[in-house]
N, C-alpha and C positions, 0 to 999 in steps of 0.2 A: 504493499499499499504505500505508494510515492506521497500520497496526501499527507501523511503523518509530517515528514520533512518540510513540506511547503507550508502546512500550518504553524508549525514550531516557528518557521521564519516570520511568518505574519504575526504571530504573538510577539516574538522579539522585536519586530519594528513598532508594533503597537505600545509595547512596553517603553520603547526608547522615547516614544513621542510623548507619553505620560510624563516621563522624566524631563524631557526639555521644556514642556509646558507646564511644569508644576501643577499638573492636572491630577485629580482624585482618582479617576477612573475612565476607562473607554466605555462608551455606552453603545456605539454603532460602528461596524466597519463596512465599506462599500468595497466590494471585489468585483472586478471584471475577469471574465473566464471566456477565453476563446473557444469557438466551436469545433476548432481542429484539435484542441488541447485534450488531454487524456484525464484532466481533473473532473473529479465527480464532485458536484455541490454537496450531495448529501455526505459523502465521505469527508469532505473539509468540515462541513458543519460538525459531524460526530466527533472528529479529532479535536476540534475547538473547543467542544464542550468539556472534553477531559484535561487538555492542556491548559485551558484558561483557568479551571477551577483553582481558587485561591489567590489568584492575581488581581492586579488592577483592571483586567479584562473579563474577569468572573461576571458572566451574565449578560455581556455584550451580544447585540443582534447582529448578525451577519446578514448582508444584502447583496443578492447576485444579480450582476448583469452579463448578459452572453454578448460576445463580440463576434461579428460575422466574419468568416473568412474571406481576405482580398488576396489577389495574386497580382503581381506585375510582371508583366513580359521583359525580359532581358534584352530583347531584341528592338521594340520599339517604344518601351518604357510605359505603354497603356495599363493603367490599373483598373481593375474590375473585380466585382464580387465573384466567389466561387458559389454557382448554383446547381446543384446536382453533382454530377461526375465531373470529374477533372476535363476541360475541354481545351484545345487551342486557343490562342489569343485570339478574340473576337475582331481585333483589327487588322492583324497582319498575318494568323494562321500559324504563328511560331509555337512551338512546343516547350521553348525555354521560358518556362514561368517559376517565378519565385514567390514563396508564400511571404506576404508583407504585414499581414494581420490575422489574428484569430487564431494563434496557437500558442498563446501564453496565458498567464494568470496574473493579474495586477492588483495590487491594492491600491484603489484610486483615492480614497479618503477615509477618514476617521472622526467620530465624534467623540468629544470629551465632556465629561460633567468634573467641574472643578470644585474645590470644597467651599466656594461661596456660592454655588448654584443651588 
């Protein structure tokens, strides 16, 4: 389950931000997951629940957003969304395509509740 390592890194980043902002706790994390990534939202949430227990992130809600897959032609530079099966570049017909979006997991933002809130 590779989600465990990624979730631990999300927790580490969130705790770093709490310390930097003198925040009391993290209430929400906004995470983007690419359609081509192998990360499962349910697995990340499961790992989060266990890893965050007893930390400044305990009880924080995870909000997921999917990122559509995008390809860029290495011959003509045309960027286009991946729709269904892999097809040649719709502009020039080249098969030299590179994934430029939708294969990653990103922590987009987090929300903190400070001691004064």
